[in-house]
C-alpha positions in Angstrom: 13.0 13.8 10.4 11.2 13.7 13.8 11.5 17.2 14.4 9.8 17.6 11.2 7.1 15.1 12.2 6.7 17.0 15.7 6.3 20.1 13.9 3.8 19.0 11.5 1.5 17.6 14.4 1.8 20.9 16.2 0.8 22.9 13.0 -2.2 20.5 12.5 -3.3 20.9 16.3 -2.8 24.6 15.7 -4.5 25.1 12.5 -7.3 22.6 12.9 -8.1 23.5 16.2 -7.9 20.2 17.9 -8.0 21.6 21.6 -7.7 18.7 23.2 -5.1 17.0 21.4 -1.3 16.8 21.9 1.3 15.9 19.4 1.8 12.6 21.2 -2.1 11.7 20.6 -1.3 11.3 17.0 0.6 8.4 15.6 3.2 9.3 12.7 1.2 6.3 10.6 -2.4 7.3 11.5 -4.6 8.2 8.7 -5.4 11.9 8.4 -8.3 11.0 6.2 -11.0 8.3 6.4 -10.8 7.3 9.7 -7.7 8.1 11.6 -8.0 12.1 12.6 -11.0 12.2 10.1 -10.1 15.1 8.0 -12.1 16.2 5.3 -11.6 18.4 2.0 -11.5 21.8 3.7 -8.9 20.5 6.3 -7.0 19.4 3.1 -7.4 22.8 2.1 -6.0 24.1 5.3 -2.8 21.7 5.2 -2.0 23.5 1.6 -2.3 26.8 3.1 -0.2 25.4 6.0 2.6 24.2 3.9 2.4 27.2 1.8 3.2 29.8 4.7 5.3 27.6 7.2 7.5 25.8 4.5 6.9 27.9 1.3 5.7 24.8 -0.2 3.2 25.0 -3.2 1.1 22.4 -3.8 0.2 22.6 -7.4 -2.3 19.8 -7.9 -5.1 17.8 -6.3 -3.4 14.6 -6.9 -0.2 15.5 -5.2 -2.2 16.2 -2.1 -3.9 13.3 -2.3 -0.9 11.2 -2.9 1.0 12.8 0.1 -1.4 13.6 3.0 -2.2 10.1 4.0 -0.4 10.5 7.3 2.1 12.5 9.2 5.0 10.6 8.1 3.9 10.7 4.4 3.4 14.5 4.9 7.0 14.8 6.4 8.4 12.9 3.9 6.7 15.2 1.1 7.6 18.3 3.0 11.5 17.0 3.4 11.6 16.1 -0.5 10.1 19.6 -1.6 12.5 21.4 0.6 15.2 19.6 -0.6 14.0 20.5 -4.3 13.9 24.2 -3.8 17.4 24.3 -2.1 18.8 22.7 -5.4 16.7 24.7 -7.5 18.9 27.6 -9.3 17.9 31.0 -8.2 
């Protein structure tokens, strides 16, 4: 799980162009929005695109995003569960 959190932090830094940040600058439980990193709705869309391109995860509705994009820790849990669901789904 720590590897997943680190990868998510690296992807956030890359995708959102936080040039002066390192993964160590982002705490697992720091809020991504409303304070914390101060992300906005455009950044949320970029996270949705990132999840789809990097992990093949589709975020189907806004409430799923709102419920799971609180912090890197909650985002990692969301990714972990969605990847597990994909592996269990019949082909």
